[in-house]
C-alpha positions, 0 to 999 in steps of 0.5 A: 319281348323274349316271348315269341311274336311279342315284338310284332304284337307291340309294333302292331299296337303302336301302329294302330294308335299312330305312335311315332316314338314309344319308350319301352321297359322290361325288354329283357334283351342282352347288351344293346343295339338296334333291330331294324324292320321294314316299318319300324326300329327297336333300339334297346339297352340291357344288361349283359345277361339275357332275360332281365330288365332292359329299356329301349325305344320303338321308332316309326320308320318316318323318324329313322332319318331324324335320329341323331344319336342313341346312347345305351346307358344301363339296363334302366336308362337309355337316351335318344336325340332327334333332329327337330325343325327348330330345336333338337329333342332329347328323349330319355327312357327310364325304368326306376326300381320298385318302391320296395327296393332298397335305398341304395338302388333308388339313390343310384338310379336317380344319381345316374338319371341326374347325370344323364339329364345334366349332360344333355345339350343345354338348348334341347327340348328334354323329355323323360318317359317311362315306368318310374314306379312313382305315385305322385300325390296331389297333396305333396306336389308343388305348383312348380312341378305339376298339376293337381290331377293325379290319381293319388292323394299321397305320394309314395317314397318313389313319388317324393324322390321324383318330385325332388328330382323335378325341382332340381332338374326343372322338369314338369310332370305332364302326366298329372296335369290334365283332368281325366276320368280315373280309368284314363289316369290308371297306368298299372293294374295290381296283379291278382287284386282289384286296384290300379295305380298311376306310376308311369309318367311323362315329364317335360322341361318346364320351358316347353311344358305347354307343348304337351297337348294331353297325356292319358292312358289307353286300356285298349292297347294290349301286349299281355302286360299289367301296364296300360299304354300311356300316350302323350301328344307333343306339339313339336315339329321333327325335321323333315330329313330325306333319305340322303343315301346316294343309291339304293341297294338292289338284290337281284335273283341272279340264281335264275340266270346262273343256273338255268341256260334257258333263262340266261339266253332269254336275258341275253336276248333282252339286252341285245334288243335294248342295246342300240349303239351308233358310231357317233356315241362317246364312251360315256354315252355307250356306258349309259346305254349299257347300264340302262340295257342291263338294268332293264333286262334284269328288271324284266327277266330276273327280278329282285329278291323278296325280304321274308323277315318274320314270315312265320307271324302269319294271319292266324297269329294275328287273328288269335291276338285279335280274339285275345284282345276282344276278350280283354276288352270284354273283361275291362267293360264287365269285370266278372269271373267268367269274363276273366276266365275267358280272357285267360283261355284266349290268351293261352290259346294265342300264346300256344299258336304263336309258339307253334308257328315259331317252332314250325318255322325254326324246324323248317329252317333247320331241315333246309340247312340239313338238306343243303349240307347233305347235298353239298350246297355250302353257300346256302348252308352257311348263309342260313346258319349266319342268318339265324345266329347273327346278333343285332348291332347298333347302326347309329352314326357317330364320330369323335373330334380330335378333342374326343367330343362326339358329333352326330350331324352328317356334315360335321362327320363328313368334314371330320373324315376329310380332316382325318384322311388329310392329316393321315395321307398328305405330307405337303405341310410336314417339316420334319421327315426324320434324320434318315430321310433324304429329299430326292426327286425321281423321274420315271416313264411307264412302258407302252401298254396296248389297250386290252383286247376282247378276250382279255375283257371276257376273261376278266369278267369270268373271274369276277366272283358271284354273290357280291353286292352291287355298287351305285350302278346297281349292277353286280358281277352276274349281270355282266358275266352272263350278258352275252356276246353283244354286252361283251363287245360293248364293254370292250 
């Protein structure tokens, strides 16, 4: 995923095949975190050094609110927990060492995997997905582990280790349990040679193994990998959790009214025409009318800022990728040297176009930063620099109890925060105030303060800082500062 445009390409393929959750290997991002896009999210777990190994998950936007926990374990393992309708679901993404790796690396991986599976919730549905580099042979597999529909007759060393792990952990190898054509069992094509193996697997705990309807590989999905996409259809219901945020943040294009006098007057006129208050109105009613008038004028005259994330990945990039995929499909149907040569040419051409688009986008952003800096526009300069240099941070909602146990349910987290602040700020139940504390009662009276006048209100509004986020009412400082005389009177 370090290649230009590769994340968008993978996401497009997942959307094309209607994938809700995908386990990813060889992401090669450093550290761990979440990349949140409009239509999907990428959770990743990697090493400290960028460009090596790394595993993670692709999550469709409709599953975001069902995520209870994401735990990055290592560059080869990560875990995600989803809220299910009847049972929660624990999914582990794995990337095992290759069969030629030393025994120490293999033993370490399976020891860590066994620990991860054992510490997961006892009553969860458990799934293990990923590139396990394991050839599971039909002659070696036990009837307690999987079916007899593997691509291979004999197991390699990783395959034998996987079978033993399944026997000890109570897992079922669903990927070898369904009869398919050989081309629908192959998951990895040997580079430079005509040969394929089945080394990517889907495993399920035996109690829920019948929930897997089918597993097969789809050669049509392409992201320039030598692995094929393996798709499993699972018969489980994810809990339908709505978005429980109390309000949606709105970013208004307030630069129009702060910099342009004509636009500002038009905005004020709309507020004036929409704001009708009578003498019988209470303070709450007046505020409701003020809020509706301000937001209505903002929608009509100002508008919201548009998100321009990954704007360089345009239609030309997508067309180049589609041309490359068409050449690959032609090669898979008829494996001739000419078709392979044509596919490699289209692949290099697509990579070149995407790199050029990204380079042009970076150059244009750098040029804009230089122009803003030379013109003394400090805010735009540092805002652009920050947007280019900021790193992704995990956004998983977790909390610990007094005993140190991790809780993920929203209700329990809220109760824990209530308990924390109750213990921190309330001393009604305290019995020992210390040897130097004197228990005395003080009676005070406030001086009479007159209600604020209109000039004070206007001065306070002028002192509000620009470019700050709005609260739950969706009104930021600029909408009030530039609202005009009528709005000032109503606020007073």
